[in-house]
C-alpha positions as CSV (number, residue, x, y, z in Angstrom):
1,M,0.1,0.1,0.1
2,L,1.6,3.1,-1.2
3,D,1.2,6.1,1.0
4,F,1.9,9.5,-0.8
5,I,2.3,13.0,0.3
6,F,-0.7,15.3,-0.1
7,N,0.1,18.9,0.5
8,G,-3.2,20.7,-0.1
9,W,-2.7,20.5,-4.0
10,G,0.5,22.3,-3.9
11,L,0.7,24.0,-0.6
12,K,-2.6,25.9,-1.6
13,F,-4.6,24.6,1.7
14,P,-3.5,23.2,5.0
15,A,-3.3,19.8,4.7
16,D,-1.4,18.4,7.9
17,Q,-4.1,16.2,9.1
18,D,-5.5,15.1,5.6
19,N,-1.9,13.8,5.2
20,L,-2.3,11.4,8.0
21,I,-5.5,9.8,6.8
22,T,-3.8,6.6,5.1
23,R,-1.8,5.9,7.4
24,K,-4.4,6.4,10.4
25,L,-6.6,3.8,8.2
26,W,-3.9,1.3,8.2
27,E,-3.2,1.6,11.8
28,A,-6.9,1.0,12.4
29,G,-6.7,-2.2,10.8
30,L,-9.2,-0.6,7.8
31,L,-6.7,-1.5,5.0
32,R,-4.9,-4.5,4.3
33,G,-1.2,-4.9,3.0
34,R,2.4,-3.7,4.1
35,H,2.5,0.5,4.3
36,R,4.9,1.8,2.2
37,Y,5.9,5.6,2.3
38,A,6.0,6.6,-1.6
39,G,8.0,9.8,-0.5
40,M,6.2,11.6,-3.2
41,V,3.8,14.4,-3.3
42,L,0.8,12.9,-5.3
43,E,-3.0,13.0,-5.5
44,G,-5.2,10.6,-6.9
45,G,-6.5,12.7,-9.7
46,G,-3.3,13.8,-11.0
47,I,-2.6,10.4,-12.3
48,E,-4.5,8.3,-15.1
49,S,-3.7,4.8,-16.0
50,D,-5.0,1.8,-18.5
51,G,-3.8,-0.5,-15.9
52,Q,-2.0,-2.2,-18.3
53,G,1.3,0.1,-18.3
54,T,0.2,3.2,-19.7
55,L,0.1,6.2,-17.1
56,L,-1.5,9.9,-18.4
57,T,-0.8,13.1,-16.8
58,T,-0.3,16.5,-16.9
59,A,3.1,18.7,-16.3
60,E,1.0,21.4,-14.6
61,C,0.4,19.2,-11.8
62,L,3.0,16.9,-11.5
63,L,6.0,19.3,-12.3
64,S,4.5,22.0,-10.1
65,P,7.4,23.7,-7.9
66,N,5.1,23.2,-5.2
67,R,4.8,19.4,-5.4
68,N,8.2,17.8,-6.1
69,P,10.7,20.8,-6.8
70,Q,13.5,18.2,-6.0
71,W,13.1,16.1,-9.2
72,S,13.5,16.6,-13.0
73,K,10.8,15.3,-15.4
74,K,12.9,12.3,-16.1
75,Q,13.3,11.5,-12.5
76,I,9.6,12.2,-11.7
77,E,8.8,9.8,-14.9
78,R,11.5,7.0,-13.6
79,R,9.9,7.0,-10.0
80,L,6.4,6.9,-11.1
81,K,7.5,3.4,-13.4
82,N,9.1,2.0,-10.4
83,L,6.1,3.1,-7.8
84,F,3.3,1.6,-10.4
85,G,5.0,-0.7,-12.6
86,I,4.2,1.1,-15.8
87,K,6.2,1.0,-19.1
88,Q,5.4,4.7,-20.5
89,V,4.1,8.0,-19.3
90,L,2.4,10.4,-21.6
91,W,2.4,14.1,-20.3
92,L,-0.3,16.5,-21.3
93,H,1.4,20.1,-21.5
94,H,-1.8,21.9,-22.4
95,G,-5.2,22.3,-21.1
96,Y,-6.8,23.7,-18.0
97,L,-10.2,24.5,-16.4
98,A,-10.8,28.0,-14.7
99,G,-11.7,27.8,-11.2
100,D,-9.7,24.5,-10.8
101,D,-7.1,24.1,-7.6
102,T,-5.5,21.4,-8.8
103,D,-3.2,22.6,-11.2
104,S,-4.7,20.7,-14.1
105,H,-5.4,17.1,-12.8
106,I,-5.7,15.1,-15.5
107,D,-8.9,13.6,-14.4
108,T,-10.6,16.8,-15.2
109,L,-9.3,17.0,-19.1
110,A,-8.7,13.4,-20.1
111,R,-9.2,9.8,-19.3
112,L,-8.0,6.8,-20.5
113,C,-11.3,4.4,-21.0
114,S,-9.4,1.4,-22.4
115,P,-6.1,0.5,-23.7
116,D,-6.5,2.2,-26.8
117,T,-9.2,5.0,-26.2
118,I,-8.9,8.5,-24.3
119,A,-12.1,10.7,-23.9
120,Y,-11.1,14.3,-23.6
121,V,-12.8,17.9,-23.1
122,R,-13.3,19.6,-26.2
123,C,-14.0,23.3,-26.3
124,D,-16.5,24.0,-29.1
125,K,-16.7,28.0,-28.3
126,P,-13.9,30.2,-30.0
127,G,-14.6,33.0,-27.8
128,D,-14.1,31.1,-24.9
129,E,-11.4,31.5,-22.4
130,H,-10.5,27.9,-22.6
131,F,-10.6,27.6,-26.6
132,K,-7.1,28.0,-27.6
133,A,-5.5,25.8,-24.5
134,L,-7.9,23.0,-25.4
135,E,-7.2,23.2,-29.0
136,A,-3.7,22.8,-28.4
137,M,-4.0,19.6,-25.5
138,E,-6.3,17.8,-28.2
139,Q,-3.8,18.3,-31.1
140,E,-1.0,16.9,-28.7
141,L,-3.3,14.2,-27.8
142,R,-3.4,13.2,-31.4
143,T,0.4,12.7,-31.4
144,F,0.3,10.2,-28.5
145,R,0.5,6.4,-29.0
146,T,-0.4,3.2,-27.6
147,P,2.5,0.7,-26.2
148,A,2.1,-1.0,-29.8
149,G,2.6,2.3,-31.8
150,E,-0.9,2.7,-33.1
151,P,-2.7,6.3,-32.2
152,Y,-5.6,6.7,-29.9
153,R,-9.1,6.6,-30.6
154,L,-9.7,10.2,-29.2
155,V,-13.6,10.7,-28.0
156,P,-14.4,14.5,-27.3
157,L,-16.7,15.3,-24.5
158,P,-19.2,17.9,-25.0
159,W,-18.3,21.6,-23.7
160,P,-20.6,22.4,-20.8
161,D,-22.6,25.7,-20.5
162,A,-20.4,27.8,-17.8
163,C,-21.2,27.9,-14.6
164,F,-20.6,30.4,-11.6
165,A,-20.1,30.9,-8.0
166,P,-22.6,33.1,-6.4
167,D,-19.7,35.9,-6.1
168,G,-19.6,35.5,-10.3
169,H,-16.4,33.5,-10.6
170,R,-16.4,30.5,-13.2
171,L,-16.5,26.9,-11.8
172,P,-14.7,23.8,-13.3
173,A,-17.3,21.9,-15.0
174,T,-16.2,18.9,-16.7
175,Y,-17.6,15.8,-18.0
176,A,-14.2,14.3,-17.9
177,N,-14.7,13.4,-13.9
178,F,-16.4,10.5,-14.0
179,L,-16.0,7.5,-11.9
180,I,-15.4,3.9,-12.8
181,I,-17.0,1.5,-10.3
182,N,-18.3,-2.4,-10.3
183,G,-20.6,-2.7,-13.2
184,A,-21.3,0.9,-13.6
185,V,-19.8,4.6,-14.3
186,L,-21.0,7.7,-12.4
187,A,-20.8,10.7,-14.3
188,P,-21.2,14.4,-13.3
189,T,-24.1,16.4,-14.6
190,Y,-24.4,20.5,-14.1
191,G,-28.0,21.3,-15.0
192,V,-27.0,22.0,-18.2
193,P,-28.1,21.5,-21.8
194,Q,-25.2,19.7,-22.7
195,D,-25.8,16.7,-19.8
196,E,-27.7,14.4,-21.8
197,S,-25.4,14.0,-24.7
198,A,-22.6,13.7,-22.2
199,L,-24.4,11.1,-20.7
200,Q,-24.8,9.4,-24.1
201,I,-21.2,9.7,-25.2
202,I,-20.0,8.2,-21.9
203,K,-22.5,5.2,-22.5
204,T,-20.8,4.5,-25.9
205,L,-17.6,4.3,-24.2
206,F,-18.5,1.8,-21.7
207,P,-21.4,-0.4,-23.2
208,E,-21.1,-2.8,-20.5
209,R,-21.5,-0.8,-17.6
210,E,-24.7,1.3,-16.4
211,V,-24.0,4.8,-16.7
212,T,-25.7,7.0,-14.0
213,G,-25.7,10.9,-13.7
214,I,-24.9,12.6,-10.7
215,D,-25.7,16.5,-10.0
216,C,-22.4,17.7,-9.2
217,R,-23.3,21.6,-9.2
218,P,-22.9,21.3,-5.2
219,L,-19.5,19.7,-5.8
220,I,-18.3,22.5,-8.1
221,L,-18.7,25.0,-5.5
222,Q,-16.1,23.6,-3.7
223,H,-13.9,23.5,-6.9
224,G,-13.9,19.7,-7.8
225,S,-16.2,17.2,-9.2
226,L,-17.3,13.4,-9.0
227,H,-14.1,11.8,-9.4
228,C,-12.2,14.6,-7.3
229,V,-14.2,13.3,-4.1
230,T,-14.0,9.9,-4.7
231,M,-11.3,7.3,-5.0
232,Q,-12.0,3.2,-5.9
233,Y,-10.0,0.8,-4.0
234,P,-9.0,-2.6,-5.7
235,E,-10.8,-5.6,-4.4
236,G,-9.4,-7.3,-1.2
237,V,-8.0,-3.9,0.2
238,V,-10.9,-2.7,2.4
239,I,-11.5,-4.8,5.3
240,C,-15.5,-4.3,5.8
């Protein structure tokens, strides 16, 4: 069981108590397995894997000077490979969401849905502040290759109408923040016209799973969404 350091998404918030949670759960006997400190600042939403040797992440997050400034990109990549047993790391250098506290967590932008398929957010509104950055991200995704050397099947997710907090600042609504669980996928919705088309696209990505929409407007008020507040555990890890 790898215990990573959590420092409040790059020293943005106090996190000393949060950082103790994994160790305390293990000490309480709620988690099985040998406990091991990973010695690296890392959040679950900052990495995405196909479970077969490929990891997808963003340079904005993992290369943040407030996370692991002592290591170069090459050193971080080597550490990720050693810790997770992966073969390749795909780095996105473009893409962001206004209102996001995480320095562009990958789970807000692009997700590996199968070993050869990536779903990603696409902004189709040229006047939107995200348009150029997400267009550059899309072009970068087109250069990625599977371990077999094949291009990924890229599936764009709809761009939701802008959501705002009561004080007027924009909130990070994204359909990429879905959660894959046993037999189902829970997908975020925001009470906007694009919700239904997003659910339909996600159903095509996971035809063998039930797709259920979850109203995430209360969550984005806290600058995250569905996947941000959840984490799946491998079978046999949690003692029930």
